[in-house]
Phi, psi and omega in degrees: 000124171285108182288345179281345176298151182238118180274146171225154177297141180286135184301333182270005186273164177237132178212159176216139174270129178251179181298322184240027175160207180215154173243135179237135180234133170252102187304312182299317179271346180074024177280134172235129178232122174263127183255141171285187180304312189286318180300320177296319178300320181291315182306315182296334181274347182275097185233011182073010178238317180284137179274166181298332177297313178293323177293312179303317179296320175295320175299316177301313185289315180291319186255356176057049183253153173297150182305310178302323182284320183291319179297312181292319177296314182297317175308305181304310182302306184295324176298317181295314180297320178293322177297324178273009180057040180260341173229161164233164183250139176228155170264163179303145176070012181236155173288152178304151174225146183264000000 
């Protein structure tokens, strides 16, 4: 996982935070993803400004998990979101790309 990558929310998604998580929908593809508490916390950190390294650091601090576990779990989660077109990647000083 390239921790310098910066994720941003895909512009076409619809999402809502609920009491116990979040629901994300990609209308064109018909993908729906329900997030648990940790997934929702990560989702809320995806702002097009924070790098994966910054998100990882926040997870380690908030949930007191080992670095390797945080990195592995975050990588898998982000790959899934990207595969479902729920996020896009951008490099620093660039617009999001799909």
